[in-house]
N, C-alpha and C positions, 0 to 999 in steps of 0.2 A: 740156570743161572742169568739173568740179563745184566749187563754190563755195559756202563756210561765210559769212552775213552776220550780224554779232553786232550787235543791238538791235533797237529795235520802236517806233521814232516815225517821224515825217515825212521825217526827212532819211533815214531805214532805207529807208521805204517807197519814195523817189525813187531811191536807190542800188537796190534791186532791180529797179524797173521800168525804169532804165537797161541793168544788166546783163543782166537777162532776153530784152534786146533782140538779144544777139549771138549771132550764129548757132554762136560755139564754145561757148557755156553750153550743157550739156544738162540740169542740175540744180542749184538753188538750195535751200539751206536758209537760212531767218533764226531765230536765236534771240535774244527769242522770236516776231519777226514780230511781225504786229498783222493784223486782216479784212481789210485792201486788200490786203498782201502776199500772204495769203493766197489772193487771187483771181487771181494772176496766172498764166500759165501758168508752167510750169518750177519753181515755188514751192511749198515745202514750211515750214510753219511749225511747231519742234520746242523743246521745252519742255527745256534744259539749264540748269543754273545757270551763268550765265557770269559768276560771282563766285569759282566755283572754277576757275580757271586751267587747271590740268593736266587735269581732266575735260574742258574745253572739246577739247585739245589730243588727248586719248585718242578722244572724238568723231570729230577731223578724219581721225585716223589710221585711225579704223573703219569710216569713210566714201571712204577715200580721197579728199579732198579735194584741190582741186589750186592753191587759193586761199583765204585768209581775209581778211574785208573786216571792220575793225573800224569801227563806225559811233561810238558812242559815247567821251566821253574817259576816263570814270572805268575801264575795263579796261586803256589803253594806259597811262595815268597808276599802275597796282596792277602792269603787268609783263607784260601778255599776249604782245607780240609776241615779248617775251624768252624765253619759254617753249618757244613756237613756233619762234623762231629755233635754240635749245638740240637740238630735236630735227630739224631740218632741215625744216621744215614751211613753203614760201609764205605771209606776210604781208604786209598792206597796212597800216601805220601804225608808227610808229614806237615805237622803244625806251623802255624806264621812263626810262632819262637824258632820252633826248631829248624824251620826253614835258613833262618839268620847264617847257618853254616855256610852256605852259599850268598845269601843275599847281604851279608855284610864279613868283607874278608879280616876286617880290625876285630869284630866278635869273634869270629875262625881261629885269628892266631892269639887272642886273649885266651881262649878255650885252653889250645894247647897247651900256652906257654905254663899256665895253673893247675894243668894235670899229666906234664912232663910227658907231653904226647909228641915223637920228635919232629922237627921240623925245621926251617932255614932262620935264625936270625931275622930280627925287624924292628922296622920302627915304624910308630902311626903317625901320620902327620896331618894336623888340621888345618895350615897354611902353606901356601909357596914357598917361604920366606926358611920357615923349620925345612922343610923337604930338600930345599936348595941345600942349605947349610950341611943337612947329611951327607947329601951327595958329596959335597966338595969333603966333608973329613974322610968318608969311605973310600970314595973315589969308584972305580969301574974292574971287572962288570959288576952291574947292580941291577935287580928287577923294581920296577915302578907298576905298581899295581890300585887302579880304580879301588876305591872300597866296595862301592855297590853293584848292581848287575850291569853287563855291558854285553850280554851275548856273547860270552867268549872272546870278545875283542880288549877287553880293556888291560892284558897284562902285555908289557914292553921287558924285554931283556936286553938290557941295554949294554952294549961291549966297548961303549967309551962313556967318559963323563958328558962329553956334551950331547950324546943320544940320551944319556937319562934326564937332562936339563930341558930338552926339546920336550919328552914325553910327560913331564911336569906341568911346562907354560901348556902344550895339549891339554891335558886333561882337567887340570884347576884353572886356567885363564882363559883358554876358547870354549870349555866345555866342551870338549868332545862326546864325550859318555854323558852330557848332560848332570843331573845330580846325581851319578853314580860317583862323578870325579869330586866330590866336593872335598873328597875326604882320602887318601892317600895311605898304602902300604907300603914303604921300601924293605927289600930284602936281599939279603945276602945272596947272591949267585949260587947253586948247588950245579956241581958237576955229577956227569953219570948220566944214566938212560931212566927214560921215564916210560911209565907204564899205568895204567888203570885197573885199580880191584875194584869192583862194585861188590854191593853184598844185599843180600835179604835182610832186613830185620822187623819185628814187630815192637822195640823198644825194651826187650831183655834179650833176647836168642838172637844170634848172629849167623848168618848160613854167607860165608863169601860165596862170590862166583868163579867161572875161569878169568883170569886175567887178559886182560887185551892192550895193545898196541897202538896209536894211532899216530899220523903223519899230518903233523896243523901246518907247513909250509905248502907256500901254495904250486912250486915246481920241484922236479925232481933232484934228488942230493940234497934235500931238505935245504932248499934257494928259496928267496922271494920272501914277502908278507905272511903273517901268521892268517890262517881262516880258522873256520870252525870245523877242520878236520878234513882232509884230501881221500882217506882211507884207512881201513883197519884189519888187524888180525888176530885171531887168537886160537890157542893158547899163545900167551909172549912166553917166548922160552928164556928171556932174560928174568922173569918171576918163577925161580925153581920154587917146587912143591915147599921147600924148607922156608923160602923167605916168602913165600904165601903164608904158612901156618905164622911165620915171625909176623908178617903185617897184621895179621886177624888177631895176634894174642898180644901184640904192644900197641897198636893204633884203631881198628875197625871197633874190639871191643870197647877199651877203654873210651873212645869218643862216644859212643852207645851210652855206658856208664856213666860218663862224666854228665850228656844230656838226661838223663834221669836226676843225678844227682843236685842239677842245676834249677829241678822242676820242671822240664820240656823235654820230656819222652820222645824219641825219635822213632819213627815208624814209617815204612815204607824202602825206598832204595837208598841205600847208602853210598856214593863215588865217591873214592880218594885216588886225586893224582899222586901217584907215588915217583920219588925218585928214586933210583936202585947204583948204589955205587957197591961194589966188592960185595960186602956181606952187609952193607946198614941200608936200610930204607927208612925214607923221611916223606912227611906227608907235604907235596906243592899244592894242593889246595883241596878242599870238600867240595863237589856237589850234592844238592839236596833230591836227585831225580837219577834215571835211568842216561848215560852217556849216548850221542850222537857223532859219529856213527860206531861206538863201541856195543849198541845195543846190537844192529844188523850184524855182526857176529858172535856177540855172546848167547844171544837166545837159539839161534842155531843149532846150540851146543847144549841145550836144555834139555836133559832127560828126565822130562817131571811136567804135572799138570799145571802150567803157570797162572791159571786160573784161581786154582786150589791154593798154591802158593801163596799170591797176592791175597786171597782172602785172609787166609792164614795172619799173613803182616795184620791186616786189617782188626784182626778179633785176638788178637793176643797169642794163638796156637801153633807158632811157627817151629815151636820145636817136635809137633807131632806130622807136619807136612815130610812128605817126600821129594827131595832136590837131589838128584844125579845129574852125571854131565856123559857126552856122548865122546870116546876116546877119539876123537876125529879134531880137523883145524878147519877155519872158518877163514875166508877173503873178501873184504870187502873193497871195492873201487869207486870212488865217487865220480859220477861224471859230472862237469860244470860248464857252466856258461862260459864264453868268453868276454875275459874281462874281470869277472870274479878274481879275488873278493873287493874290487873296486866298481864302479859301475859297469853292469850288462845290460842287454837287450832282453824282453822277455819273449811271449808267442812265439817262439821256433817249432812248428811242427815236428814230434816225434817220431821217427819210424823205425821199426825191427823191433818193439819189445817184447813181441810174441817169440819170435824167432828165439831172440835171448832165452828167454825163458820155456823153451820148447825140452831145453837140459833138464832133469830133476831134481838135479843138484843144484841149480841155481834158483834165483830169487833176486826179482828187480824189483830195490824198494825204493819208492817215490819219495822224494825230497822236496822238491819244488816245481810242480808239474800242475795242470790245469786243466780242465775240457773247454772246449772252444769250438762252437759248431762241428759237435761230432768226435771232433778229434783231440787227441792228446798233444797239449804246446807245453811248451817252459815258461816256470812262473817264479824263479827262483833262480839264487847265485848256484846251488848244491842241488843238481836236478835228481840225480838218481845214484843209487848207490847197490850196485850189482855186486852181487855178493855169491859164493860158492865154497861146497863145504867138500872135503874130499879128506882122504887119508893124512894128507901131511899139508906144510903150511905150501911146499912148493907146488905139489897137486891142486890143493883149491885155487893158489893165483892163478896159475896156467889155464884153468876153468871159467876162473872170472872174467879174465884178460879176452878169452877166447869169446864171450859173452858179449862186451864189450865192443868187442868188433864189427857186432852184428846191429848194434844201433846208432842211429846217426841222427844229428840233428845240426844246422846250422852254428859253427863255432864253436860244437861241441870239445870239450880237451878234457884229459886225466893225466894222473902221473901213472908213469909207466915204469914206476920203482914201489908200487906197494909193497910191505912185507920185506926191502932187502935187508935189515938188522937182522932179522930171522935164517936169511937164508946165509947171510954171511958166516954166520955162527957155526 
């Protein structure tokens, strides 16, 4: 099997790492990939413009690609899967219409309301006056969300009315997220603990993965601004077997059935961000792809051939695929550039990668790196995802931090309390 993987972050490194383990995969091309992917056997990083959807499909045809796996959300929302399907090329990832589940918060909320899928009360606002009037009426805490894609940063959990009004101005008047903030979704504030439950689906069959929990805030103790994720662990103890079953039966399966009923069958990875309080589970958001950094802890626990499973999703045969999970735990600690998530410097030499990876139960996933003069340097805010697998979350966490200590680059920092919720339990 020849695979084309779209993307070049930590999530894609984890996908490439797992796909390359399949005995059926002879070659994997990653566009654009990263230095971590380039070091994997069977993998080659290629330079094609992934925004030019037709030329990506041309490349897949030229190289006789058997399956294209789309990592990031932007090409899916732009319609990459549609271009492939028109040409009869197997692709793992939802159509442009189905990707609206992530591409438009308003679409997602209206679908959930129509099909009685549990989520927070909400109001869709097309202008500043309506949004501010709603905040004045409802008060705080309240959640302000940009409708469109904002790289995981278009959500403000406003604890005061002033914060909410400022967020509305930032998104709608100052265009902080461009067109993504032209329309807003205002939601009731939900209390509880968040967890992520991802699922494989071919549009009919839904197979949930192991639940994960990530740390969004930049500093220890969940302080500071939101980030793309500073670390994660799986399985998340808050998501008990009973809650996972409930989330599958009341959320994952109903949303896949709803999308089919709306004439937009959903195929690929469905990511549900969930709020758990007691025995209730509600949807915070849906994403149309694997999470980052959740993928870095979920895939090491997958007992199955990822290439087989993904091809089954693309060809409507997921009911015949074998998907199992190891009875272990994984913890990922993100090493970031000083200043992240605000401005940070790039081009810092990274040393100690081999020493960290000398532990066979540790994988260092590259998120923001590049080659420069034969050495690997920093090229992003989130630079590395140091992931360890062990018998328990505590053992995996200790192993991950032990590996983190071996890696050095100027102004590197990480949170020191990844998995604190799990250990507190």
